[in-house]
Rosetta silent file (secondary structure, phi, psi, omega in degrees, C-alpha in Angstrom):
SEQUENCE: XXXXXXXXXXXXXXXXXXXXXXXXXXXXXXXXXXXXXXXXXXXXXXXXXXXXXXXXXXXXXXXXXXXXXXXXXXXXXXXXXXXXXXXXXXXXXXXXXXXXXXXXXXXXXXXXXXXXXXXXXXXXXXXXXXXXXXX
SCORE:     score description
SCORE:     0.000 S_00000001
   1 L     0.000  130.923 -179.317  -91.269   -6.845 -145.650 S_00000001
   2 L   -78.235  145.564  176.691  -92.553   -3.391 -144.815 S_00000001
   3 L   -60.457  148.370 -176.493  -95.943   -2.251 -146.159 S_00000001
   4 H   -55.656  -40.272 -179.199  -95.733   -0.125 -149.307 S_00000001
   5 H   -60.670  -40.548  179.356  -97.205    2.915 -147.491 S_00000001
   6 H   -64.427  -48.826 -176.749  -94.434    2.756 -144.873 S_00000001
   7 H   -61.902  -41.451  178.223  -91.630    2.420 -147.412 S_00000001
   8 H   -65.316  -42.696 -179.271  -92.999    5.308 -149.479 S_00000001
   9 H   -61.474  -34.365  178.935  -93.440    7.443 -146.324 S_00000001
  10 H   -58.710  -29.007 -179.488  -89.778    6.888 -145.405 S_00000001
  11 L   -79.647  -10.087 -177.289  -88.890    8.800 -148.556 S_00000001
  12 L   -82.872  -37.415  178.923  -90.964   11.802 -147.513 S_00000001
  13 L  -165.057  157.037  176.077  -88.976   12.815 -144.435 S_00000001
  14 H   -62.707  -36.315  178.355  -86.469   11.609 -141.891 S_00000001
  15 H   -58.584  -44.599  179.564  -89.175   12.010 -139.233 S_00000001
  16 H   -60.059  -40.900  179.916  -91.429    9.561 -141.091 S_00000001
  17 H   -64.798  -45.268 -175.897  -88.549    7.090 -141.252 S_00000001
  18 H   -74.122  -21.011  178.588  -87.702    7.438 -137.551 S_00000001
  19 H   -75.136  -16.583 -175.567  -91.327    7.113 -136.432 S_00000001
  20 L  -104.118  124.298 -179.110  -91.472    3.595 -137.889 S_00000001
  21 H   -57.980  -44.052  178.313  -89.730    0.756 -136.015 S_00000001
  22 H   -63.545  -40.338  178.014  -89.051   -1.114 -139.269 S_00000001
  23 H   -60.334  -41.976  177.562  -87.758    2.116 -140.806 S_00000001
  24 H   -59.421  -44.126 -177.954  -85.353    2.546 -137.902 S_00000001
  25 H   -66.208  -42.066  179.435  -84.012   -0.979 -138.401 S_00000001
  26 H   -66.292  -43.247  179.525  -83.564   -0.542 -142.162 S_00000001
  27 H   -64.063  -39.971  177.252  -81.903    2.850 -141.668 S_00000001
  28 H   -61.655  -42.871  176.883  -79.607    1.359 -139.012 S_00000001
  29 H   -58.890  -44.024  178.508  -78.607   -1.399 -141.465 S_00000001
  30 H   -62.565  -47.376 -178.668  -77.823    1.252 -144.061 S_00000001
  31 H   -61.591  -34.123  178.087  -75.844    3.367 -141.589 S_00000001
  32 H   -61.347  -36.109  178.929  -73.869    0.287 -140.576 S_00000001
  33 H   -67.179  -21.802  179.332  -72.686   -0.038 -144.197 S_00000001
  34 L  -102.233    6.170 -178.161  -71.374    3.532 -143.877 S_00000001
  35 L    56.790   41.616  179.632  -69.901    2.962 -140.418 S_00000001
  36 L  -138.011   26.238 -179.284  -72.155    5.625 -138.921 S_00000001
  37 H   -65.965  -17.480  179.164  -74.887    3.709 -137.070 S_00000001
  38 H   -59.727  -28.687  178.787  -73.803    5.446 -133.851 S_00000001
  39 H   -61.435  -51.250  179.832  -75.748    8.514 -135.030 S_00000001
  40 H   -66.333  -43.795 -178.593  -79.065    6.703 -135.061 S_00000001
  41 H   -62.106  -39.058  176.099  -78.295    4.711 -131.910 S_00000001
  42 H   -64.984  -46.981 -178.693  -77.428    7.924 -130.044 S_00000001
  43 H   -58.292  -44.595  179.291  -80.566    9.657 -131.312 S_00000001
  44 H   -66.214  -39.170  178.283  -82.727    6.714 -130.187 S_00000001
  45 H   -62.345  -38.511  177.830  -80.967    6.561 -126.796 S_00000001
  46 H   -66.728  -38.740  177.434  -81.760   10.263 -126.320 S_00000001
  47 H   -61.003  -44.661  177.585  -85.415    9.671 -127.198 S_00000001
  48 H   -65.510  -42.789 -178.416  -85.625    6.967 -124.517 S_00000001
  49 H   -58.025  -43.333 -177.922  -83.659    9.093 -122.061 S_00000001
  50 H   -61.618  -25.947 -179.022  -86.096   11.994 -122.426 S_00000001
  51 H   -85.638   -8.611 -177.457  -88.958    9.678 -121.341 S_00000001
  52 L   -72.180  136.134 -175.940  -87.149    8.620 -118.152 S_00000001
  53 L  -112.494  -34.258 -178.355  -88.753    9.994 -115.004 S_00000001
  54 L   -73.593  132.179 -178.513  -86.880    8.583 -112.021 S_00000001
  55 H   -60.862  -36.352  177.993  -83.844   10.684 -111.026 S_00000001
  56 H   -63.241  -45.008  178.988  -81.842    7.524 -110.340 S_00000001
  57 H   -66.748  -36.845  178.332  -82.630    6.180 -113.815 S_00000001
  58 H   -61.362  -46.655 -179.639  -81.863    9.578 -115.389 S_00000001
  59 H   -61.745  -46.689 -179.949  -78.425    9.624 -113.733 S_00000001
  60 H   -62.572  -46.732 -178.653  -77.662    6.032 -114.765 S_00000001
  61 H   -65.406  -40.186  179.943  -78.880    6.545 -118.340 S_00000001
  62 H   -61.502  -43.940  179.786  -77.000    9.850 -118.716 S_00000001
  63 H   -65.965  -38.635  179.470  -73.731    8.221 -117.667 S_00000001
  64 H   -64.932  -46.199  179.881  -74.341    5.281 -120.009 S_00000001
  65 H   -62.759  -42.988  179.392  -75.067    7.566 -122.994 S_00000001
  66 H   -60.866  -47.543 -177.648  -72.032    9.700 -122.175 S_00000001
  67 H   -65.825  -39.527 -175.902  -69.751    6.669 -121.881 S_00000001
  68 H   -80.322  -33.919 -170.282  -71.062    4.955 -125.010 S_00000001
  69 H  -123.329  -29.904 -166.531  -71.459    7.937 -127.352 S_00000001
  70 H   -99.870  -46.984 -174.566  -70.173   11.271 -126.068 S_00000001
  71 L   -60.231  151.339  177.305  -66.840   10.995 -124.287 S_00000001
  72 L   -59.965  135.507 -177.179  -63.680   11.196 -126.361 S_00000001
  73 L    70.060   20.003  174.426  -62.713    7.660 -127.435 S_00000001
  74 L   -63.029  150.242 -179.069  -66.216    6.319 -126.653 S_00000001
  75 L   -57.023  -32.825  179.210  -66.882    2.974 -128.388 S_00000001
  76 L  -125.850   50.915 -173.910  -69.535    4.651 -130.582 S_00000001
  77 L   -58.345  129.117  177.048  -68.322    8.237 -130.411 S_00000001
  78 L   -88.367  159.372 -177.376  -70.609   10.702 -132.176 S_00000001
  79 L   -93.983   91.538  177.158  -69.321   13.661 -134.148 S_00000001
  80 L  -128.955  162.038 -178.979  -70.160   16.739 -132.067 S_00000001
  81 L   -72.428  159.709 -175.095  -68.233   19.900 -131.274 S_00000001
  82 H   -67.815  -28.082  178.405  -66.069   20.111 -128.167 S_00000001
  83 H   -65.982  -44.977  178.296  -68.266   22.800 -126.559 S_00000001
  84 H   -65.004  -44.115  179.578  -71.318   20.522 -126.678 S_00000001
  85 H   -59.540  -45.539 -178.609  -69.270   17.550 -125.482 S_00000001
  86 H   -67.686  -38.761  178.480  -67.860   19.532 -122.542 S_00000001
  87 H   -60.357  -42.692  177.906  -71.278   20.918 -121.623 S_00000001
  88 H   -64.740  -44.508 -179.560  -72.661   17.380 -121.375 S_00000001
  89 H   -58.664  -43.003 -179.667  -69.677   16.246 -119.317 S_00000001
  90 H   -65.406  -30.157 -176.994  -70.187   19.126 -116.866 S_00000001
  91 H   -86.386   -4.011 -177.207  -73.877   18.280 -116.475 S_00000001
  92 H   -63.905  -29.152 -179.328  -73.306   14.609 -115.657 S_00000001
  93 H   -69.560  -30.424  176.957  -73.146   15.245 -111.922 S_00000001
  94 H  -134.400   67.503 -175.917  -76.683   16.669 -112.028 S_00000001
  95 L   -68.846  148.809  175.801  -78.212   15.427 -115.301 S_00000001
  96 L  -127.403  165.027 -172.758  -81.652   16.638 -116.346 S_00000001
  97 L   -57.325  -24.785 -176.506  -84.008   15.282 -119.028 S_00000001
  98 L  -103.685   12.998 -172.417  -82.872   17.776 -121.685 S_00000001
  99 L   -68.579  -14.768  177.838  -79.099   17.630 -121.169 S_00000001
 100 L  -104.022    4.254 -173.400  -78.521   15.823 -124.498 S_00000001
 101 H   -57.106  -45.875 -177.937  -80.901   17.994 -126.560 S_00000001
 102 H   -63.048  -46.793  179.448  -78.241   20.093 -128.281 S_00000001
 103 H   -62.831  -39.646 -179.648  -76.150   17.060 -129.208 S_00000001
 104 H   -64.938  -39.703  177.469  -79.272   15.225 -130.362 S_00000001
 105 H   -64.082  -41.721  178.707  -80.242   18.157 -132.606 S_00000001
 106 H   -60.891  -44.811 -178.812  -76.726   18.236 -134.084 S_00000001
 107 H   -69.090  -38.322  176.430  -76.836   14.503 -134.827 S_00000001
 108 H   -59.814  -45.789  179.049  -80.360   14.765 -136.242 S_00000001
 109 H   -60.386  -40.953  177.691  -79.127   17.531 -138.573 S_00000001
 110 H   -62.167  -45.264  179.118  -76.189   15.392 -139.620 S_00000001
 111 H   -65.258  -44.691 -175.720  -78.484   12.461 -140.401 S_00000001
 112 H   -64.414  -40.454 -174.089  -81.058   14.646 -142.171 S_00000001
 113 H   -93.227  -15.769 -173.007  -78.577   16.505 -144.366 S_00000001
 114 H  -122.184  -65.273 -174.430  -75.980   13.810 -144.943 S_00000001
 115 H   -70.284  -45.768 -175.554  -76.983   10.195 -144.190 S_00000001
 116 H   -60.389  -47.372  177.637  -80.693   10.360 -145.048 S_00000001
 117 H   -59.670  -37.409  177.831  -80.258   11.674 -148.638 S_00000001
 118 H   -68.195  -36.479  176.880  -77.685    8.932 -149.274 S_00000001
 119 H   -59.480  -45.696 -178.297  -80.094    6.370 -147.792 S_00000001
 120 H   -61.958  -31.264  179.637  -82.819    7.465 -150.233 S_00000001
 121 H   -88.257   -9.659 -173.490  -80.429    6.972 -153.169 S_00000001
 122 L   -68.385  153.320  174.796  -79.048    3.685 -151.841 S_00000001
 123 H   -59.685  -36.161 -178.590  -79.618    0.354 -153.517 S_00000001
 124 H   -58.470  -51.618 -178.444  -81.023   -0.869 -150.196 S_00000001
 125 H   -70.029  -41.987 -178.910  -83.874    1.680 -150.118 S_00000001
 126 H   -60.991  -38.863  178.282  -84.488    1.566 -153.862 S_00000001
 127 H   -66.419  -41.378  177.780  -84.842   -2.236 -153.728 S_00000001
 128 H   -63.559  -40.955 -179.651  -87.318   -2.000 -150.829 S_00000001
 129 H   -63.729  -43.458  179.105  -89.303    0.627 -152.702 S_00000001
 130 H   -63.044  -46.693  178.204  -89.396   -1.550 -155.805 S_00000001
 131 H   -59.531  -45.636 -177.289  -90.486   -4.616 -153.789 S_00000001
 132 H   -63.117  -40.575 -177.780  -93.141   -2.615 -151.954 S_00000001
 133 H   -71.041  -21.211  178.686  -94.569   -1.200 -155.182 S_00000001
 134 L   -85.592   -5.581 -178.834  -94.851   -4.715 -156.642 S_00000001
 135 L   -72.239    0.000    0.000  -97.033   -5.923 -153.763 S_00000001
């Protein structure tokens, strides 16, 4: 059970929710019920990718993210425009730490404006909020 302060903070902003490991897990569970957990998983993969320093690891991670989330027919394909998708594909031969930034911003916007408001209204979040307030 998450502390009441955490659960309340999740309702303040998507950033607050994503900064909390428990919040990420709860949000992922919610997104799974909507068949859209790939958005959060991609966003988190990009956060890890940005922290990668070794060029070998950057190349490996970029290809993994592309294969899992970006390429057409990827197992967890994210909903991005074809220009962004093609730009990422072209940069795979020489990936750099920010090559997924545009796609990550698009997915963040999608979560913030679409998934997150539904999460706040969901029975899942409302039940957690109720439990937390009764502690």
